[in-house]
TIRO-2110 file (N, C-alpha, C; in Angstrom, 1 decimal):
// TIRO-2110
4.0, 18.4, -32.2, N, 1, A
2.4, 17.4, -32.9, CA, 1, A
1.5, 18.3, -33.1, C, 1, A
1.4, 19.6, -32.7, N, 2, A
1.0, 20.6, -33.2, CA, 2, A
1.0, 21.1, -34.5, C, 2, A
2.4, 21.1, -34.9, N, 3, A
2.8, 21.3, -36.7, CA, 3, A
2.2, 20.4, -37.8, C, 3, A
2.6, 18.8, -36.6, N, 4, A
1.7, 17.5, -37.5, CA, 4, A
0.6, 17.7, -37.8, C, 4, A
-0.4, 18.2, -37.2, N, 5, A
-1.5, 18.1, -37.0, CA, 5, A
-1.7, 19.1, -38.4, C, 5, A
-1.6, 20.1, -37.9, N, 6, A
-1.8, 21.1, -39.1, CA, 6, A
-1.5, 21.1, -40.6, C, 6, A
0.0, 20.2, -40.6, N, 7, A
0.4, 20.0, -42.0, CA, 7, A
-0.6, 18.6, -42.2, C, 7, A
-0.9, 17.8, -41.6, N, 8, A
-1.9, 16.8, -42.0, CA, 8, A
-3.1, 17.1, -42.6, C, 8, A
-3.7, 18.4, -41.6, N, 9, A
-4.9, 18.7, -42.3, CA, 9, A
-5.0, 20.0, -43.6, C, 9, A
-4.2, 20.6, -43.5, N, 10, A
-4.0, 21.2, -44.8, CA, 10, A
-3.8, 19.8, -46.1, C, 10, A
-2.9, 19.4, -45.8, N, 11, A
-2.7, 18.0, -47.0, CA, 11, A
-4.0, 17.8, -47.1, C, 11, A
-4.6, 17.0, -46.0, N, 12, A
-5.6, 16.1, -46.5, CA, 12, A
-6.8, 17.3, -47.5, C, 12, A
-6.7, 18.3, -47.6, N, 13, A
-7.5, 19.2, -48.5, CA, 13, A
-7.5, 19.1, -49.8, C, 13, A
-6.4, 18.2, -50.0, N, 14, A
-5.8, 18.2, -51.6, CA, 14, A
-6.1, 16.7, -51.9, C, 14, A
-6.1, 16.1, -51.1, N, 15, A
-6.2, 14.8, -51.6, CA, 15, A
-7.6, 13.9, -51.5, C, 15, A
-8.8, 14.9, -50.2, N, 16, A
-10.0, 14.1, -50.0, CA, 16, A
-11.0, 15.0, -50.2, C, 16, A
-12.2, 14.7, -50.6, N, 17, A
-13.3, 15.9, -51.0, CA, 17, A
-13.8, 16.5, -49.3, C, 17, A
-14.1, 17.2, -49.7, N, 18, A
-14.9, 17.8, -47.8, CA, 18, A
-15.8, 17.0, -47.2, C, 18, A
-16.6, 16.2, -48.0, N, 19, A
-17.3, 15.1, -47.6, CA, 19, A
-17.0, 14.2, -46.9, C, 19, A
-15.9, 13.5, -47.0, N, 20, A
-14.8, 13.2, -46.4, CA, 20, A
-14.2, 13.3, -45.0, C, 20, A
-13.2, 14.6, -45.0, N, 21, A
-13.0, 15.6, -44.0, CA, 21, A
-14.4, 15.6, -42.8, C, 21, A
-15.6, 16.1, -43.1, N, 22, A
-16.3, 16.1, -42.5, CA, 22, A
-17.0, 14.8, -41.7, C, 22, A
-16.6, 14.3, -42.1, N, 23, A
-17.1, 12.8, -41.9, CA, 23, A
-16.0, 11.8, -40.8, C, 23, A
-14.6, 12.1, -41.3, N, 24, A
-14.0, 12.0, -40.2, CA, 24, A
-13.7, 12.8, -38.7, C, 24, A
-13.9, 14.3, -39.2, N, 25, A
-13.8, 14.9, -38.4, CA, 25, A
-15.1, 14.7, -37.4, C, 25, A
-16.2, 14.1, -37.7, N, 26, A
-17.5, 14.1, -37.1, CA, 26, A
-17.2, 12.2, -36.2, C, 26, A
-16.5, 11.5, -36.9, N, 27, A
-16.3, 10.3, -36.2, CA, 27, A
-15.3, 10.6, -35.0, C, 27, A
-14.2, 11.5, -35.2, N, 28, A
-13.1, 11.5, -34.0, CA, 28, A
-13.6, 12.2, -32.6, C, 28, A
-15.2, 13.0, -33.2, N, 29, A
-15.8, 14.0, -32.6, CA, 29, A
-16.6, 12.8, -31.3, C, 29, A
-16.8, 11.9, -32.1, N, 30, A
-17.9, 10.9, -31.2, CA, 30, A
-17.1, 10.0, -30.8, C, 30, A
-16.0, 9.2, -31.4, N, 31, A
-15.1, 8.6, -30.4, CA, 31, A
-14.7, 9.4, -29.0, C, 31, A
-13.6, 10.8, -29.1, N, 32, A
-13.0, 11.2, -28.1, CA, 32, A
-14.3, 11.9, -27.4, C, 32, A
-15.5, 12.4, -27.7, N, 33, A
-16.7, 12.9, -26.7, CA, 33, A
-17.2, 10.7, -26.0, C, 33, A
-17.2, 10.3, -26.8, N, 34, A
-17.9, 8.9, -26.4, CA, 34, A
-16.6, 8.6, -24.9, C, 34, A
-15.5, 8.5, -25.4, N, 35, A
-14.4, 8.4, -24.4, CA, 35, A
-14.4, 9.0, -22.8, C, 35, A
-14.8, 10.2, -23.2, N, 36, A
-14.7, 10.9, -22.0, CA, 36, A
-15.9, 10.7, -21.5, C, 36, A
-17.2, 10.3, -22.0, N, 37, A
-18.5, 10.5, -21.2, CA, 37, A
-18.4, 8.9, -20.8, C, 37, A
-17.7, 8.0, -20.9, N, 38, A
-16.9, 6.4, -20.2, CA, 38, A
-16.2, 6.8, -19.2, C, 38, A
-15.1, 7.7, -19.2, N, 39, A
-14.1, 8.0, -18.0, CA, 39, A
-15.2, 8.8, -16.8, C, 39, A
-15.7, 9.0, -17.2, N, 40, A
-16.9, 10.0, -16.3, CA, 40, A
-17.5, 8.8, -15.1, C, 40, A
-18.2, 8.3, -16.6, N, 41, A
-19.3, 7.3, -16.0, CA, 41, A
-18.3, 6.4, -15.0, C, 41, A
-17.3, 5.6, -15.2, N, 42, A
-16.4, 4.8, -14.7, CA, 42, A
-15.2, 5.9, -13.4, C, 42, A
-15.7, 6.5, -13.3, N, 43, A
-15.3, 7.2, -12.2, CA, 43, A
-13.3, 6.7, -11.7, C, 43, A
-12.9, 6.9, -12.8, N, 44, A
-11.7, 7.1, -13.1, CA, 44, A
-10.9, 8.3, -12.5, C, 44, A
-11.8, 9.4, -12.0, N, 45, A
-11.2, 10.4, -11.9, CA, 45, A
-11.0, 10.1, -10.2, C, 45, A
-11.9, 9.5, -9.8, N, 46, A
-12.0, 9.3, -8.3, CA, 46, A
-10.5, 8.5, -7.5, C, 46, A
-9.6, 8.0, -8.7, N, 47, A
-8.1, 7.7, -8.7, CA, 47, A
-7.3, 8.7, -8.3, C, 47, A
-7.7, 9.9, -8.6, N, 48, A
-6.9, 10.8, -8.6, CA, 48, A
-7.2, 11.8, -7.1, C, 48, A
-8.2, 11.8, -6.6, N, 49, A
-8.2, 12.5, -5.5, CA, 49, A
-7.7, 11.4, -4.8, C, 49, A
-8.0, 9.9, -4.3, N, 50, A
-7.5, 8.9, -3.4, CA, 50, A
-5.7, 9.6, -3.6, C, 50, A
-5.0, 9.4, -5.1, N, 51, A
-3.7, 9.6, -4.7, CA, 51, A
-3.4, 11.2, -3.6, C, 51, A
-4.1, 12.1, -4.0, N, 52, A
-4.3, 13.2, -3.6, CA, 52, A
-4.0, 13.0, -2.1, C, 52, A
-5.2, 12.3, -1.6, N, 53, A
-4.7, 12.0, -0.1, CA, 53, A
-4.1, 10.9, 0.5, C, 53, A
-3.5, 10.7, -0.6, N, 54, A
-2.6, 9.7, 0.1, CA, 54, A
-1.1, 10.5, 0.3, C, 54, A
-1.0, 11.8, -0.5, N, 55, A
-0.1, 12.3, -0.5, CA, 55, A
-0.4, 13.5, 0.8, C, 55, A
-1.6, 13.3, 1.3, N, 56, A
-1.5, 14.4, 2.2, CA, 56, A
-1.4, 13.5, 3.3, C, 56, A
-1.6, 12.3, 3.5, N, 57, A
-1.3, 11.8, 4.8, CA, 57, A
0.0, 11.5, 5.0, C, 57, A
0.8, 11.6, 3.9, N, 58, A
2.4, 11.2, 3.6, CA, 58, A
2.8, 12.4, 4.3, C, 58, A
2.2, 13.5, 4.0, N, 59, A
2.7, 14.8, 4.6, CA, 59, A
2.2, 15.0, 5.8, C, 59, A
1.6, 14.7, 6.3, N, 60, A
1.1, 14.7, 8.2, CA, 60, A
1.9, 13.4, 8.8, C, 60, A
1.9, 12.4, 7.8, N, 61, A
3.0, 11.6, 8.8, CA, 61, A
4.6, 12.1, 8.7, C, 61, A
5.1, 13.1, 7.8, N, 62, A
6.5, 13.2, 7.9, CA, 62, A
6.4, 14.2, 9.2, C, 62, A
5.8, 15.5, 9.0, N, 63, A
5.7, 16.2, 10.2, CA, 63, A
5.6, 16.0, 11.3, C, 63, A
4.5, 14.9, 11.6, N, 64, A
3.9, 14.5, 12.8, CA, 64, A
3.3, 15.5, 14.3, C, 64, A
3.0, 15.0, 14.9, N, 65, A
2.9, 16.3, 16.4, CA, 65, A
4.2, 16.6, 16.3, C, 65, A
3.9, 18.3, 16.7, N, 66, A
5.1, 18.9, 17.3, CA, 66, A
4.7, 20.0, 18.6, C, 66, A
5.4, 20.0, 19.5, N, 67, A
4.9, 20.9, 20.5, CA, 67, A
5.3, 22.4, 20.4, C, 67, A
5.7, 22.5, 19.7, N, 68, A
6.4, 23.9, 19.1, CA, 68, A
5.9, 24.3, 17.3, C, 68, A
5.8, 25.4, 17.3, N, 69, A
5.4, 25.6, 15.5, CA, 69, A
6.2, 25.0, 14.7, C, 69, A
7.1, 24.9, 15.2, N, 70, A
8.3, 24.9, 13.8, CA, 70, A
8.5, 23.2, 13.6, C, 70, A
8.7, 23.2, 12.3, N, 71, A
8.9, 21.7, 11.8, CA, 71, A
10.2, 20.9, 12.0, C, 71, A
10.1, 19.5, 12.3, N, 72, A
11.2, 19.2, 13.0, CA, 72, A
12.4, 19.2, 12.2, C, 72, A
13.5, 19.0, 12.4, N, 73, A
14.8, 19.5, 12.1, CA, 73, A
15.2, 21.4, 11.3, C, 73, A
14.6, 22.0, 11.7, N, 74, A
14.2, 23.1, 11.7, CA, 74, A
15.4, 23.8, 11.8, C, 74, A
16.3, 24.6, 10.9, N, 75, A
17.4, 25.1, 11.2, CA, 75, A
17.5, 26.7, 10.8, C, 75, A
17.2, 27.6, 11.6, N, 76, A
16.9, 29.0, 11.0, CA, 76, A
17.7, 29.6, 10.2, C, 76, A
18.9, 29.1, 9.7, N, 77, A
20.2, 29.5, 9.3, CA, 77, A
20.1, 29.2, 7.8, C, 77, A
19.9, 27.6, 7.7, N, 78, A
20.3, 26.7, 6.3, CA, 78, A
18.9, 26.5, 6.0, C, 78, A
17.8, 25.8, 6.6, N, 79, A
16.6, 25.6, 6.2, CA, 79, A
15.7, 25.9, 7.5, C, 79, A
15.5, 26.6, 7.0, N, 80, A
13.9, 27.5, 8.4, CA, 80, A
12.9, 26.7, 7.7, C, 80, A
12.4, 25.9, 6.7, N, 81, A
11.2, 25.5, 6.9, CA, 81, A
11.3, 24.2, 7.7, C, 81, A
12.6, 23.6, 7.6, N, 82, A
13.0, 22.2, 8.0, CA, 82, A
12.2, 20.4, 6.9, C, 82, A
12.1, 21.3, 5.5, N, 83, A
11.4, 20.5, 4.9, CA, 83, A
13.2, 19.8, 3.7, C, 83, A
12.9, 18.4, 3.7, N, 84, A
13.7, 18.2, 2.9, CA, 84, A
13.4, 17.6, 1.4, C, 84, A
14.3, 16.9, 0.4, N, 85, A
14.0, 17.1, -0.6, CA, 85, A
12.5, 16.6, -1.2, C, 85, A
12.1, 15.2, -0.6, N, 86, A
11.1, 14.2, -0.6, CA, 86, A
9.8, 14.8, -0.1, C, 86, A
10.2, 15.7, 1.4, N, 87, A
8.6, 16.6, 1.1, CA, 87, A
8.7, 17.8, 0.3, C, 87, A
9.9, 18.5, 0.0, N, 88, A
8.9, 19.6, -1.5, CA, 88, A
8.8, 19.1, -2.0, C, 88, A
9.3, 17.3, -2.2, N, 89, A
8.5, 17.2, -4.0, CA, 89, A
7.1, 16.9, -3.7, C, 89, A
6.9, 16.0, -2.8, N, 90, A
5.6, 15.9, -2.2, CA, 90, A
5.0, 16.8, -2.4, C, 90, A
5.0, 17.8, -1.6, N, 91, A
4.2, 19.1, -2.1, CA, 91, A
3.7, 19.6, -3.3, C, 91, A
5.0, 19.7, -4.1, N, 92, A
5.3, 20.0, -5.1, CA, 92, A
3.9, 19.5, -6.0, C, 92, A
4.2, 18.3, -6.3, N, 93, A
3.0, 17.2, -6.9, CA, 93, A
1.6, 17.7, -6.6, C, 93, A
1.3, 17.8, -5.2, N, 94, A
0.3, 17.8, -4.6, CA, 94, A
-0.6, 19.1, -5.1, C, 94, A
0.5, 20.4, -5.1, N, 95, A
0.2, 21.6, -6.0, CA, 95, A
-0.2, 21.4, -7.3, C, 95, A
0.9, 20.8, -7.9, N, 96, A
0.3, 20.5, -9.5, CA, 96, A
-1.1, 19.3, -9.6, C, 96, A
-0.6, 18.6, -8.8, N, 97, A
-2.3, 18.0, -8.8, CA, 97, A
-3.7, 18.5, -8.6, C, 97, A
-3.6, 19.6, -7.7, N, 98, A
-5.2, 20.5, -7.3, CA, 98, A
-5.3, 21.3, -8.5, C, 98, A
-4.2, 21.9, -9.3, N, 99, A
-3.9, 22.8, -10.1, CA, 99, A
-4.8, 22.4, -11.6, C, 99, A
-4.9, 20.9, -11.6, N, 100, A
-5.6, 20.7, -12.6, CA, 100, A
-6.9, 20.0, -12.6, C, 100, A
END
């Protein structure tokens, strides 16, 4: 994708005058800037927060309440954490979303 945009940028120098290139760049700047402002105003970001909260609730439900500190199904030799694949995937998705 980067290669294509660089190619188009270099080729456009030969076919379009600098005035039109700057005009197109300014229009694209305002379009994408307006889109970003619109997303902030309409609070599209809250949906991501809700999704993270749902993932946390799913993890809490998965582990439940334990009398001891070991997770359910913990096996010291094979699986010391007691986590199955679904729980590990939920945790990885949560970490990725929080990193963003």
